[in-house]
mmCIF file of the N, C-alpha and C atoms, coordinates in Angstrom:
data_MODEL
# 
_entry.id   MODEL 
# 
loop_
_atom_site.group_PDB 
_atom_site.id 
_atom_site.type_symbol 
_atom_site.label_atom_id 
_atom_site.label_alt_id 
_atom_site.label_comp_id 
_atom_site.label_asym_id 
_atom_site.label_entity_id 
_atom_site.label_seq_id 
_atom_site.pdbx_PDB_ins_code 
_atom_site.Cartn_x 
_atom_site.Cartn_y 
_atom_site.Cartn_z 
_atom_site.occupancy 
_atom_site.B_iso_or_equiv 
_atom_site.pdbx_formal_charge 
_atom_site.auth_seq_id 
_atom_site.auth_comp_id 
_atom_site.auth_asym_id 
_atom_site.auth_atom_id 
_atom_site.pdbx_PDB_model_num 
ATOM 1   N N  . UNK A 1 1  ? 129.265 -24.510 12.569  1.00 0.00 ? 1  UNK A N  1 
ATOM 2   C CA . UNK A 1 1  ? 129.320 -25.389 12.578  1.00 0.00 ? 1  UNK A CA 1 
ATOM 3   C C  . UNK A 1 1  ? 130.325 -26.148 11.614  1.00 0.00 ? 1  UNK A C  1 
ATOM 4   N N  . UNK A 1 2  ? 131.026 -25.160 11.217  1.00 0.00 ? 2  UNK A N  1 
ATOM 5   C CA . UNK A 1 2  ? 131.534 -25.502 9.610   1.00 0.00 ? 2  UNK A CA 1 
ATOM 6   C C  . UNK A 1 2  ? 132.791 -26.134 9.774   1.00 0.00 ? 2  UNK A C  1 
ATOM 7   N N  . UNK A 1 3  ? 133.567 -26.488 9.201   1.00 0.00 ? 3  UNK A N  1 
ATOM 8   C CA . UNK A 1 3  ? 134.619 -27.494 9.361   1.00 0.00 ? 3  UNK A CA 1 
ATOM 9   C C  . UNK A 1 3  ? 134.761 -28.777 9.354   1.00 0.00 ? 3  UNK A C  1 
ATOM 10  N N  . UNK A 1 4  ? 133.728 -28.980 10.185  1.00 0.00 ? 4  UNK A N  1 
ATOM 11  C CA . UNK A 1 4  ? 133.389 -30.352 11.044  1.00 0.00 ? 4  UNK A CA 1 
ATOM 12  C C  . UNK A 1 4  ? 132.548 -31.995 9.816   1.00 0.00 ? 4  UNK A C  1 
ATOM 13  N N  . UNK A 1 5  ? 132.388 -30.789 8.855   1.00 0.00 ? 5  UNK A N  1 
ATOM 14  C CA . UNK A 1 5  ? 131.562 -31.935 8.037   1.00 0.00 ? 5  UNK A CA 1 
ATOM 15  C C  . UNK A 1 5  ? 130.022 -31.415 8.224   1.00 0.00 ? 5  UNK A C  1 
ATOM 16  N N  . UNK A 1 6  ? 129.872 -31.170 9.871   1.00 0.00 ? 6  UNK A N  1 
ATOM 17  C CA . UNK A 1 6  ? 128.152 -31.524 9.776   1.00 0.00 ? 6  UNK A CA 1 
ATOM 18  C C  . UNK A 1 6  ? 127.031 -30.541 8.228   1.00 0.00 ? 6  UNK A C  1 
ATOM 19  N N  . UNK A 1 7  ? 128.041 -29.823 7.929   1.00 0.00 ? 7  UNK A N  1 
ATOM 20  C CA . UNK A 1 7  ? 127.556 -28.387 7.016   1.00 0.00 ? 7  UNK A CA 1 
ATOM 21  C C  . UNK A 1 7  ? 126.777 -29.138 6.270   1.00 0.00 ? 7  UNK A C  1 
ATOM 22  N N  . UNK A 1 8  ? 127.490 -30.113 5.413   1.00 0.00 ? 8  UNK A N  1 
ATOM 23  C CA . UNK A 1 8  ? 126.412 -31.088 4.065   1.00 0.00 ? 8  UNK A CA 1 
ATOM 24  C C  . UNK A 1 8  ? 125.466 -32.159 4.213   1.00 0.00 ? 8  UNK A C  1 
ATOM 25  N N  . UNK A 1 9  ? 124.737 -31.259 5.905   1.00 0.00 ? 9  UNK A N  1 
ATOM 26  C CA . UNK A 1 9  ? 123.257 -32.835 6.042   1.00 0.00 ? 9  UNK A CA 1 
ATOM 27  C C  . UNK A 1 9  ? 122.261 -30.828 4.895   1.00 0.00 ? 9  UNK A C  1 
ATOM 28  N N  . UNK A 1 10 ? 122.700 -30.018 4.919   1.00 0.00 ? 10 UNK A N  1 
ATOM 29  C CA . UNK A 1 10 ? 122.014 -29.212 4.040   1.00 0.00 ? 10 UNK A CA 1 
ATOM 30  C C  . UNK A 1 10 ? 122.150 -28.957 2.203   1.00 0.00 ? 10 UNK A C  1 
ATOM 31  N N  . UNK A 1 11 ? 122.721 -30.100 2.074   1.00 0.00 ? 11 UNK A N  1 
ATOM 32  C CA . UNK A 1 11 ? 123.590 -29.411 0.703   1.00 0.00 ? 11 UNK A CA 1 
ATOM 33  C C  . UNK A 1 11 ? 122.448 -30.235 0.277   1.00 0.00 ? 11 UNK A C  1 
ATOM 34  N N  . UNK A 1 12 ? 122.100 -30.476 -0.938  1.00 0.00 ? 12 UNK A N  1 
ATOM 35  C CA . UNK A 1 12 ? 121.864 -31.376 -1.488  1.00 0.00 ? 12 UNK A CA 1 
ATOM 36  C C  . UNK A 1 12 ? 121.676 -31.651 -3.479  1.00 0.00 ? 12 UNK A C  1 
ATOM 37  N N  . UNK A 1 13 ? 121.697 -32.632 -3.623  1.00 0.00 ? 13 UNK A N  1 
ATOM 38  C CA . UNK A 1 13 ? 122.316 -32.929 -4.880  1.00 0.00 ? 13 UNK A CA 1 
ATOM 39  C C  . UNK A 1 13 ? 121.053 -33.101 -5.772  1.00 0.00 ? 13 UNK A C  1 
ATOM 40  N N  . UNK A 1 14 ? 120.790 -31.580 -6.294  1.00 0.00 ? 14 UNK A N  1 
ATOM 41  C CA . UNK A 1 14 ? 119.299 -31.292 -6.641  1.00 0.00 ? 14 UNK A CA 1 
ATOM 42  C C  . UNK A 1 14 ? 119.458 -30.534 -8.103  1.00 0.00 ? 14 UNK A C  1 
ATOM 43  N N  . UNK A 1 15 ? 118.390 -31.486 -8.953  1.00 0.00 ? 15 UNK A N  1 
ATOM 44  C CA . UNK A 1 15 ? 118.134 -30.626 -10.215 1.00 0.00 ? 15 UNK A CA 1 
ATOM 45  C C  . UNK A 1 15 ? 117.047 -29.497 -10.284 1.00 0.00 ? 15 UNK A C  1 
ATOM 46  N N  . UNK A 1 16 ? 118.260 -27.743 -10.180 1.00 0.00 ? 16 UNK A N  1 
ATOM 47  C CA . UNK A 1 16 ? 117.329 -26.867 -9.729  1.00 0.00 ? 16 UNK A CA 1 
ATOM 48  C C  . UNK A 1 16 ? 115.821 -26.255 -10.568 1.00 0.00 ? 16 UNK A C  1 
ATOM 49  N N  . UNK A 1 17 ? 114.868 -26.043 -10.356 1.00 0.00 ? 17 UNK A N  1 
ATOM 50  C CA . UNK A 1 17 ? 114.120 -26.203 -11.109 1.00 0.00 ? 17 UNK A CA 1 
ATOM 51  C C  . UNK A 1 17 ? 114.448 -24.174 -12.001 1.00 0.00 ? 17 UNK A C  1 
ATOM 52  N N  . UNK A 1 18 ? 114.486 -24.397 -13.632 1.00 0.00 ? 18 UNK A N  1 
ATOM 53  C CA . UNK A 1 18 ? 114.746 -23.516 -13.830 1.00 0.00 ? 18 UNK A CA 1 
ATOM 54  C C  . UNK A 1 18 ? 114.043 -22.341 -14.797 1.00 0.00 ? 18 UNK A C  1 
ATOM 55  N N  . UNK A 1 19 ? 112.772 -22.484 -13.423 1.00 0.00 ? 19 UNK A N  1 
ATOM 56  C CA . UNK A 1 19 ? 112.174 -20.590 -12.916 1.00 0.00 ? 19 UNK A CA 1 
ATOM 57  C C  . UNK A 1 19 ? 112.719 -19.400 -12.548 1.00 0.00 ? 19 UNK A C  1 
ATOM 58  N N  . UNK A 1 20 ? 112.513 -18.482 -13.617 1.00 0.00 ? 20 UNK A N  1 
ATOM 59  C CA . UNK A 1 20 ? 113.030 -17.888 -13.764 1.00 0.00 ? 20 UNK A CA 1 
ATOM 60  C C  . UNK A 1 20 ? 112.075 -16.032 -13.200 1.00 0.00 ? 20 UNK A C  1 
ATOM 61  N N  . UNK A 1 21 ? 110.970 -16.598 -12.224 1.00 0.00 ? 21 UNK A N  1 
ATOM 62  C CA . UNK A 1 21 ? 109.978 -15.830 -12.091 1.00 0.00 ? 21 UNK A CA 1 
ATOM 63  C C  . UNK A 1 21 ? 109.196 -15.018 -12.797 1.00 0.00 ? 21 UNK A C  1 
ATOM 64  N N  . UNK A 1 22 ? 108.843 -15.385 -13.923 1.00 0.00 ? 22 UNK A N  1 
ATOM 65  C CA . UNK A 1 22 ? 108.122 -14.934 -15.303 1.00 0.00 ? 22 UNK A CA 1 
ATOM 66  C C  . UNK A 1 22 ? 107.102 -16.197 -15.485 1.00 0.00 ? 22 UNK A C  1 
ATOM 67  N N  . UNK A 1 23 ? 106.050 -16.418 -14.544 1.00 0.00 ? 23 UNK A N  1 
ATOM 68  C CA . UNK A 1 23 ? 104.862 -17.218 -14.477 1.00 0.00 ? 23 UNK A CA 1 
ATOM 69  C C  . UNK A 1 23 ? 103.783 -16.988 -15.505 1.00 0.00 ? 23 UNK A C  1 
ATOM 70  N N  . UNK A 1 24 ? 104.049 -16.986 -16.768 1.00 0.00 ? 24 UNK A N  1 
ATOM 71  C CA . UNK A 1 24 ? 102.622 -16.980 -17.350 1.00 0.00 ? 24 UNK A CA 1 
ATOM 72  C C  . UNK A 1 24 ? 102.236 -18.474 -18.875 1.00 0.00 ? 24 UNK A C  1 
ATOM 73  N N  . UNK A 1 25 ? 101.340 -19.202 -18.022 1.00 0.00 ? 25 UNK A N  1 
ATOM 74  C CA . UNK A 1 25 ? 101.575 -19.660 -19.547 1.00 0.00 ? 25 UNK A CA 1 
ATOM 75  C C  . UNK A 1 25 ? 100.467 -19.663 -20.643 1.00 0.00 ? 25 UNK A C  1 
ATOM 76  N N  . UNK A 1 26 ? 101.162 -19.967 -21.931 1.00 0.00 ? 26 UNK A N  1 
ATOM 77  C CA . UNK A 1 26 ? 101.049 -19.028 -23.505 1.00 0.00 ? 26 UNK A CA 1 
ATOM 78  C C  . UNK A 1 26 ? 99.427  -19.840 -23.327 1.00 0.00 ? 26 UNK A C  1 
ATOM 79  N N  . UNK A 1 27 ? 98.135  -19.799 -23.531 1.00 0.00 ? 27 UNK A N  1 
ATOM 80  C CA . UNK A 1 27 ? 97.297  -20.223 -23.661 1.00 0.00 ? 27 UNK A CA 1 
ATOM 81  C C  . UNK A 1 27 ? 97.232  -21.080 -25.112 1.00 0.00 ? 27 UNK A C  1 
ATOM 82  N N  . UNK A 1 28 ? 97.562  -20.442 -25.920 1.00 0.00 ? 28 UNK A N  1 
ATOM 83  C CA . UNK A 1 28 ? 98.484  -21.430 -27.109 1.00 0.00 ? 28 UNK A CA 1 
ATOM 84  C C  . UNK A 1 28 ? 98.819  -22.761 -27.238 1.00 0.00 ? 28 UNK A C  1 
ATOM 85  N N  . UNK A 1 29 ? 100.050 -22.210 -27.165 1.00 0.00 ? 29 UNK A N  1 
ATOM 86  C CA . UNK A 1 29 ? 100.485 -23.263 -27.055 1.00 0.00 ? 29 UNK A CA 1 
ATOM 87  C C  . UNK A 1 29 ? 101.907 -24.177 -25.625 1.00 0.00 ? 29 UNK A C  1 
ATOM 88  N N  . UNK A 1 30 ? 100.874 -23.407 -24.000 1.00 0.00 ? 30 UNK A N  1 
ATOM 89  C CA . UNK A 1 30 ? 100.906 -24.315 -22.893 1.00 0.00 ? 30 UNK A CA 1 
ATOM 90  C C  . UNK A 1 30 ? 101.890 -24.673 -22.387 1.00 0.00 ? 30 UNK A C  1 
ATOM 91  N N  . UNK A 1 31 ? 102.801 -23.639 -23.229 1.00 0.00 ? 31 UNK A N  1 
ATOM 92  C CA . UNK A 1 31 ? 104.530 -23.499 -22.295 1.00 0.00 ? 31 UNK A CA 1 
ATOM 93  C C  . UNK A 1 31 ? 104.338 -22.430 -20.996 1.00 0.00 ? 31 UNK A C  1 
ATOM 94  N N  . UNK A 1 32 ? 104.425 -22.567 -20.143 1.00 0.00 ? 32 UNK A N  1 
ATOM 95  C CA . UNK A 1 32 ? 105.012 -20.500 -19.375 1.00 0.00 ? 32 UNK A CA 1 
ATOM 96  C C  . UNK A 1 32 ? 106.550 -20.072 -19.978 1.00 0.00 ? 32 UNK A C  1 
ATOM 97  N N  . UNK A 1 33 ? 105.691 -18.274 -20.411 1.00 0.00 ? 33 UNK A N  1 
ATOM 98  C CA . UNK A 1 33 ? 106.667 -17.652 -21.074 1.00 0.00 ? 33 UNK A CA 1 
ATOM 99  C C  . UNK A 1 33 ? 108.198 -17.115 -20.531 1.00 0.00 ? 33 UNK A C  1 
ATOM 100 N N  . UNK A 1 34 ? 107.935 -17.862 -19.344 1.00 0.00 ? 34 UNK A N  1 
ATOM 101 C CA . UNK A 1 34 ? 109.897 -17.386 -19.095 1.00 0.00 ? 34 UNK A CA 1 
ATOM 102 C C  . UNK A 1 34 ? 110.598 -18.326 -18.667 1.00 0.00 ? 34 UNK A C  1 
ATOM 103 N N  . UNK A 1 35 ? 109.458 -20.201 -17.532 1.00 0.00 ? 35 UNK A N  1 
ATOM 104 C CA . UNK A 1 35 ? 110.490 -21.194 -18.395 1.00 0.00 ? 35 UNK A CA 1 
ATOM 105 C C  . UNK A 1 35 ? 110.627 -21.889 -19.393 1.00 0.00 ? 35 UNK A C  1 
ATOM 106 N N  . UNK A 1 36 ? 109.578 -21.725 -19.802 1.00 0.00 ? 36 UNK A N  1 
ATOM 107 C CA . UNK A 1 36 ? 109.207 -22.451 -21.159 1.00 0.00 ? 36 UNK A CA 1 
ATOM 108 C C  . UNK A 1 36 ? 109.214 -24.360 -20.656 1.00 0.00 ? 36 UNK A C  1 
ATOM 109 N N  . UNK A 1 37 ? 108.739 -24.511 -19.764 1.00 0.00 ? 37 UNK A N  1 
ATOM 110 C CA . UNK A 1 37 ? 108.179 -25.644 -18.828 1.00 0.00 ? 37 UNK A CA 1 
ATOM 111 C C  . UNK A 1 37 ? 106.530 -26.058 -19.732 1.00 0.00 ? 37 UNK A C  1 
ATOM 112 N N  . UNK A 1 38 ? 105.580 -27.010 -19.670 1.00 0.00 ? 38 UNK A N  1 
ATOM 113 C CA . UNK A 1 38 ? 104.222 -26.887 -19.281 1.00 0.00 ? 38 UNK A CA 1 
ATOM 114 C C  . UNK A 1 38 ? 103.595 -27.123 -17.808 1.00 0.00 ? 38 UNK A C  1 
ATOM 115 N N  . UNK A 1 39 ? 102.256 -26.700 -17.803 1.00 0.00 ? 39 UNK A N  1 
ATOM 116 C CA . UNK A 1 39 ? 101.895 -26.306 -16.576 1.00 0.00 ? 39 UNK A CA 1 
ATOM 117 C C  . UNK A 1 39 ? 101.648 -27.347 -15.720 1.00 0.00 ? 39 UNK A C  1 
ATOM 118 N N  . UNK A 1 40 ? 102.024 -29.173 -16.564 1.00 0.00 ? 40 UNK A N  1 
ATOM 119 C CA . UNK A 1 40 ? 101.870 -30.959 -15.556 1.00 0.00 ? 40 UNK A CA 1 
ATOM 120 C C  . UNK A 1 40 ? 103.883 -30.646 -15.519 1.00 0.00 ? 40 UNK A C  1 
ATOM 121 N N  . UNK A 1 41 ? 104.464 -30.022 -16.019 1.00 0.00 ? 41 UNK A N  1 
ATOM 122 C CA . UNK A 1 41 ? 106.231 -30.115 -15.543 1.00 0.00 ? 41 UNK A CA 1 
ATOM 123 C C  . UNK A 1 41 ? 106.843 -28.689 -14.727 1.00 0.00 ? 41 UNK A C  1 
ATOM 124 N N  . UNK A 1 42 ? 105.839 -28.028 -14.305 1.00 0.00 ? 42 UNK A N  1 
ATOM 125 C CA . UNK A 1 42 ? 105.873 -26.912 -13.429 1.00 0.00 ? 42 UNK A CA 1 
ATOM 126 C C  . UNK A 1 42 ? 105.108 -27.287 -12.046 1.00 0.00 ? 42 UNK A C  1 
ATOM 127 N N  . UNK A 1 43 ? 103.795 -27.809 -12.615 1.00 0.00 ? 43 UNK A N  1 
ATOM 128 C CA . UNK A 1 43 ? 103.270 -28.640 -10.647 1.00 0.00 ? 43 UNK A CA 1 
ATOM 129 C C  . UNK A 1 43 ? 103.580 -29.632 -10.613 1.00 0.00 ? 43 UNK A C  1 
ATOM 130 N N  . UNK A 1 44 ? 104.719 -31.486 -11.743 1.00 0.00 ? 44 UNK A N  1 
ATOM 131 C CA . UNK A 1 44 ? 104.822 -31.504 -11.007 1.00 0.00 ? 44 UNK A CA 1 
ATOM 132 C C  . UNK A 1 44 ? 106.620 -31.788 -10.441 1.00 0.00 ? 44 UNK A C  1 
ATOM 133 N N  . UNK A 1 45 ? 107.147 -30.460 -10.889 1.00 0.00 ? 45 UNK A N  1 
ATOM 134 C CA . UNK A 1 45 ? 108.733 -30.895 -10.442 1.00 0.00 ? 45 UNK A CA 1 
ATOM 135 C C  . UNK A 1 45 ? 109.630 -30.949 -9.319  1.00 0.00 ? 45 UNK A C  1 
ATOM 136 N N  . UNK A 1 46 ? 108.412 -30.952 -8.160  1.00 0.00 ? 46 UNK A N  1 
ATOM 137 C CA . UNK A 1 46 ? 108.873 -30.918 -6.541  1.00 0.00 ? 46 UNK A CA 1 
ATOM 138 C C  . UNK A 1 46 ? 109.016 -32.063 -6.635  1.00 0.00 ? 46 UNK A C  1 
ATOM 139 N N  . UNK A 1 47 ? 107.756 -33.651 -7.815  1.00 0.00 ? 47 UNK A N  1 
ATOM 140 C CA . UNK A 1 47 ? 108.027 -34.583 -7.687  1.00 0.00 ? 47 UNK A CA 1 
ATOM 141 C C  . UNK A 1 47 ? 108.581 -36.186 -9.170  1.00 0.00 ? 47 UNK A C  1 
ATOM 142 N N  . UNK A 1 48 ? 109.125 -34.701 -9.627  1.00 0.00 ? 48 UNK A N  1 
ATOM 143 C CA . UNK A 1 48 ? 110.727 -35.803 -11.249 1.00 0.00 ? 48 UNK A CA 1 
ATOM 144 C C  . UNK A 1 48 ? 111.543 -36.409 -10.262 1.00 0.00 ? 48 UNK A C  1 
ATOM 145 N N  . UNK A 1 49 ? 112.281 -37.198 -10.578 1.00 0.00 ? 49 UNK A N  1 
ATOM 146 C CA . UNK A 1 49 ? 113.399 -37.828 -10.392 1.00 0.00 ? 49 UNK A CA 1 
ATOM 147 C C  . UNK A 1 49 ? 114.010 -36.658 -10.759 1.00 0.00 ? 49 UNK A C  1 
ATOM 148 N N  . UNK A 1 50 ? 115.366 -37.358 -10.418 1.00 0.00 ? 50 UNK A N  1 
ATOM 149 C CA . UNK A 1 50 ? 116.488 -36.614 -11.465 1.00 0.00 ? 50 UNK A CA 1 
ATOM 150 C C  . UNK A 1 50 ? 117.450 -36.588 -13.010 1.00 0.00 ? 50 UNK A C  1 
ATOM 151 N N  . UNK A 1 51 ? 116.750 -37.774 -13.108 1.00 0.00 ? 51 UNK A N  1 
ATOM 152 C CA . UNK A 1 51 ? 116.800 -38.103 -13.971 1.00 0.00 ? 51 UNK A CA 1 
ATOM 153 C C  . UNK A 1 51 ? 115.723 -37.354 -15.283 1.00 0.00 ? 51 UNK A C  1 
ATOM 154 N N  . UNK A 1 52 ? 114.502 -36.857 -14.675 1.00 0.00 ? 52 UNK A N  1 
ATOM 155 C CA . UNK A 1 52 ? 113.291 -36.669 -15.617 1.00 0.00 ? 52 UNK A CA 1 
ATOM 156 C C  . UNK A 1 52 ? 113.826 -35.294 -15.629 1.00 0.00 ? 52 UNK A C  1 
ATOM 157 N N  . UNK A 1 53 ? 114.144 -34.598 -14.200 1.00 0.00 ? 53 UNK A N  1 
ATOM 158 C CA . UNK A 1 53 ? 114.517 -32.807 -14.105 1.00 0.00 ? 53 UNK A CA 1 
ATOM 159 C C  . UNK A 1 53 ? 115.526 -33.342 -15.529 1.00 0.00 ? 53 UNK A C  1 
ATOM 160 N N  . UNK A 1 54 ? 116.252 -34.231 -15.909 1.00 0.00 ? 54 UNK A N  1 
ATOM 161 C CA . UNK A 1 54 ? 117.662 -33.467 -16.812 1.00 0.00 ? 54 UNK A CA 1 
ATOM 162 C C  . UNK A 1 54 ? 116.981 -33.751 -18.019 1.00 0.00 ? 54 UNK A C  1 
ATOM 163 N N  . UNK A 1 55 ? 115.952 -34.582 -17.677 1.00 0.00 ? 55 UNK A N  1 
ATOM 164 C CA . UNK A 1 55 ? 115.203 -34.396 -19.359 1.00 0.00 ? 55 UNK A CA 1 
ATOM 165 C C  . UNK A 1 55 ? 114.523 -33.086 -19.822 1.00 0.00 ? 55 UNK A C  1 
ATOM 166 N N  . UNK A 1 56 ? 113.742 -32.793 -18.815 1.00 0.00 ? 56 UNK A N  1 
ATOM 167 C CA . UNK A 1 56 ? 112.492 -31.526 -19.463 1.00 0.00 ? 56 UNK A CA 1 
ATOM 168 C C  . UNK A 1 56 ? 113.752 -30.354 -19.397 1.00 0.00 ? 56 UNK A C  1 
ATOM 169 N N  . UNK A 1 57 ? 115.104 -30.883 -18.831 1.00 0.00 ? 57 UNK A N  1 
ATOM 170 C CA . UNK A 1 57 ? 115.473 -29.070 -19.429 1.00 0.00 ? 57 UNK A CA 1 
ATOM 171 C C  . UNK A 1 57 ? 116.247 -29.179 -20.189 1.00 0.00 ? 57 UNK A C  1 
ATOM 172 N N  . UNK A 1 58 ? 117.146 -29.878 -20.610 1.00 0.00 ? 58 UNK A N  1 
ATOM 173 C CA . UNK A 1 58 ? 117.288 -30.645 -22.246 1.00 0.00 ? 58 UNK A CA 1 
ATOM 174 C C  . UNK A 1 58 ? 116.040 -29.897 -23.022 1.00 0.00 ? 58 UNK A C  1 
ATOM 175 N N  . UNK A 1 59 ? 115.200 -30.177 -23.345 1.00 0.00 ? 59 UNK A N  1 
ATOM 176 C CA . UNK A 1 59 ? 114.970 -29.796 -23.460 1.00 0.00 ? 59 UNK A CA 1 
ATOM 177 C C  . UNK A 1 59 ? 113.725 -28.348 -23.917 1.00 0.00 ? 59 UNK A C  1 
ATOM 178 N N  . UNK A 1 60 ? 114.033 -28.652 -22.872 1.00 0.00 ? 60 UNK A N  1 
ATOM 179 C CA . UNK A 1 60 ? 114.134 -26.341 -23.053 1.00 0.00 ? 60 UNK A CA 1 
ATOM 180 C C  . UNK A 1 60 ? 113.567 -25.682 -23.989 1.00 0.00 ? 60 UNK A C  1 
ATOM 181 N N  . UNK A 1 61 ? 115.202 -25.408 -23.889 1.00 0.00 ? 61 UNK A N  1 
ATOM 182 C CA . UNK A 1 61 ? 115.960 -24.799 -25.262 1.00 0.00 ? 61 UNK A CA 1 
ATOM 183 C C  . UNK A 1 61 ? 115.076 -24.560 -26.530 1.00 0.00 ? 61 UNK A C  1 
ATOM 184 N N  . UNK A 1 62 ? 114.853 -25.226 -26.791 1.00 0.00 ? 62 UNK A N  1 
ATOM 185 C CA . UNK A 1 62 ? 114.428 -26.094 -28.282 1.00 0.00 ? 62 UNK A CA 1 
ATOM 186 C C  . UNK A 1 62 ? 112.730 -25.100 -27.732 1.00 0.00 ? 62 UNK A C  1 
ATOM 187 N N  . UNK A 1 63 ? 112.125 -25.300 -26.822 1.00 0.00 ? 63 UNK A N  1 
ATOM 188 C CA . UNK A 1 63 ? 110.596 -24.276 -26.686 1.00 0.00 ? 63 UNK A CA 1 
ATOM 189 C C  . UNK A 1 63 ? 110.380 -23.055 -26.101 1.00 0.00 ? 63 UNK A C  1 
ATOM 190 N N  . UNK A 1 64 ? 110.638 -22.610 -27.120 1.00 0.00 ? 64 UNK A N  1 
ATOM 191 C CA . UNK A 1 64 ? 111.045 -20.986 -27.448 1.00 0.00 ? 64 UNK A CA 1 
ATOM 192 C C  . UNK A 1 64 ? 110.148 -20.654 -28.822 1.00 0.00 ? 64 UNK A C  1 
ATOM 193 N N  . UNK A 1 65 ? 111.251 -21.569 -29.231 1.00 0.00 ? 65 UNK A N  1 
ATOM 194 C CA . UNK A 1 65 ? 110.442 -21.640 -30.740 1.00 0.00 ? 65 UNK A CA 1 
ATOM 195 C C  . UNK A 1 65 ? 108.374 -22.006 -30.875 1.00 0.00 ? 65 UNK A C  1 
ATOM 196 N N  . UNK A 1 66 ? 108.240 -22.104 -29.848 1.00 0.00 ? 66 UNK A N  1 
ATOM 197 C CA . UNK A 1 66 ? 107.037 -22.492 -29.890 1.00 0.00 ? 66 UNK A CA 1 
ATOM 198 C C  . UNK A 1 66 ? 105.641 -21.632 -29.961 1.00 0.00 ? 66 UNK A C  1 
ATOM 199 N N  . UNK A 1 67 ? 106.576 -20.293 -28.948 1.00 0.00 ? 67 UNK A N  1 
ATOM 200 C CA . UNK A 1 67 ? 106.035 -19.500 -28.895 1.00 0.00 ? 67 UNK A CA 1 
ATOM 201 C C  . UNK A 1 67 ? 104.827 -18.491 -30.145 1.00 0.00 ? 67 UNK A C  1 
ATOM 202 N N  . UNK A 1 68 ? 104.264 -18.707 -30.578 1.00 0.00 ? 68 UNK A N  1 
ATOM 203 C CA . UNK A 1 68 ? 103.914 -17.866 -31.162 1.00 0.00 ? 68 UNK A CA 1 
ATOM 204 C C  . UNK A 1 68 ? 104.604 -16.286 -30.901 1.00 0.00 ? 68 UNK A C  1 
ATOM 205 N N  . UNK A 1 69 ? 104.553 -15.294 -32.452 1.00 0.00 ? 69 UNK A N  1 
ATOM 206 C CA . UNK A 1 69 ? 104.893 -14.383 -32.711 1.00 0.00 ? 69 UNK A CA 1 
ATOM 207 C C  . UNK A 1 69 ? 106.647 -14.208 -32.460 1.00 0.00 ? 69 UNK A C  1 
ATOM 208 N N  . UNK A 1 70 ? 107.211 -14.704 -31.721 1.00 0.00 ? 70 UNK A N  1 
ATOM 209 C CA . UNK A 1 70 ? 108.485 -15.510 -31.485 1.00 0.00 ? 70 UNK A CA 1 
ATOM 210 C C  . UNK A 1 70 ? 109.250 -15.492 -32.884 1.00 0.00 ? 70 UNK A C  1 
ATOM 211 N N  . UNK A 1 71 ? 109.131 -16.417 -33.805 1.00 0.00 ? 71 UNK A N  1 
ATOM 212 C CA . UNK A 1 71 ? 109.980 -16.370 -34.825 1.00 0.00 ? 71 UNK A CA 1 
ATOM 213 C C  . UNK A 1 71 ? 109.748 -14.570 -35.920 1.00 0.00 ? 71 UNK A C  1 
ATOM 214 N N  . UNK A 1 72 ? 108.639 -14.279 -35.782 1.00 0.00 ? 72 UNK A N  1 
ATOM 215 C CA . UNK A 1 72 ? 108.552 -13.502 -36.370 1.00 0.00 ? 72 UNK A CA 1 
ATOM 216 C C  . UNK A 1 72 ? 108.814 -11.911 -35.488 1.00 0.00 ? 72 UNK A C  1 
ATOM 217 N N  . UNK A 1 73 ? 109.169 -12.016 -34.682 1.00 0.00 ? 73 UNK A N  1 
ATOM 218 C CA . UNK A 1 73 ? 110.156 -10.552 -33.786 1.00 0.00 ? 73 UNK A CA 1 
ATOM 219 C C  . UNK A 1 73 ? 111.512 -10.746 -34.346 1.00 0.00 ? 73 UNK A C  1 
ATOM 220 N N  . UNK A 1 74 ? 111.882 -11.853 -34.540 1.00 0.00 ? 74 UNK A N  1 
ATOM 221 C CA . UNK A 1 74 ? 113.502 -11.964 -35.119 1.00 0.00 ? 74 UNK A CA 1 
ATOM 222 C C  . UNK A 1 74 ? 113.448 -12.043 -35.981 1.00 0.00 ? 74 UNK A C  1 
ATOM 223 N N  . UNK A 1 75 ? 111.982 -12.088 -37.574 1.00 0.00 ? 75 UNK A N  1 
ATOM 224 C CA . UNK A 1 75 ? 112.978 -12.116 -38.808 1.00 0.00 ? 75 UNK A CA 1 
ATOM 225 C C  . UNK A 1 75 ? 113.278 -10.327 -38.532 1.00 0.00 ? 75 UNK A C  1 
ATOM 226 N N  . UNK A 1 76 ? 112.110 -9.405  -38.303 1.00 0.00 ? 76 UNK A N  1 
ATOM 227 C CA . UNK A 1 76 ? 111.614 -8.285  -38.179 1.00 0.00 ? 76 UNK A CA 1 
ATOM 228 C C  . UNK A 1 76 ? 112.832 -7.445  -37.301 1.00 0.00 ? 76 UNK A C  1 
ATOM 229 N N  . UNK A 1 77 ? 113.914 -8.037  -37.045 1.00 0.00 ? 77 UNK A N  1 
ATOM 230 C CA . UNK A 1 77 ? 115.104 -7.133  -36.340 1.00 0.00 ? 77 UNK A CA 1 
ATOM 231 C C  . UNK A 1 77 ? 116.188 -7.328  -36.925 1.00 0.00 ? 77 UNK A C  1 
ATOM 232 N N  . UNK A 1 78 ? 116.018 -9.171  -38.299 1.00 0.00 ? 78 UNK A N  1 
ATOM 233 C CA . UNK A 1 78 ? 117.694 -8.259  -39.257 1.00 0.00 ? 78 UNK A CA 1 
ATOM 234 C C  . UNK A 1 78 ? 116.518 -7.662  -40.034 1.00 0.00 ? 78 UNK A C  1 
ATOM 235 N N  . UNK A 1 79 ? 116.258 -7.615  -40.735 1.00 0.00 ? 79 UNK A N  1 
ATOM 236 C CA . UNK A 1 79 ? 115.661 -6.432  -41.185 1.00 0.00 ? 79 UNK A CA 1 
ATOM 237 C C  . UNK A 1 79 ? 115.541 -5.400  -41.307 1.00 0.00 ? 79 UNK A C  1 
ATOM 238 N N  . UNK A 1 80 ? 115.864 -4.567  -40.348 1.00 0.00 ? 80 UNK A N  1 
ATOM 239 C CA . UNK A 1 80 ? 116.384 -3.309  -39.482 1.00 0.00 ? 80 UNK A CA 1 
ATOM 240 C C  . UNK A 1 80 ? 117.698 -2.352  -39.375 1.00 0.00 ? 80 UNK A C  1 
# 
């Protein structure tokens, strides 16, 4: 059914999940080691609006520093 516009039925205009299939929530930080979302964000992803998903995605890059030990490794790498 290509060429007649019917393929558009299968297209979805949604914000993709940031999941990288490394699903392990740090017990102290409370965020996933893979995608840096909280448990509530992971559980609710399918119910969130596109605007809510985009807000979460914008916050994710800064969350890596919340994981204990991440900063120490970077400092140690600079010393070597």
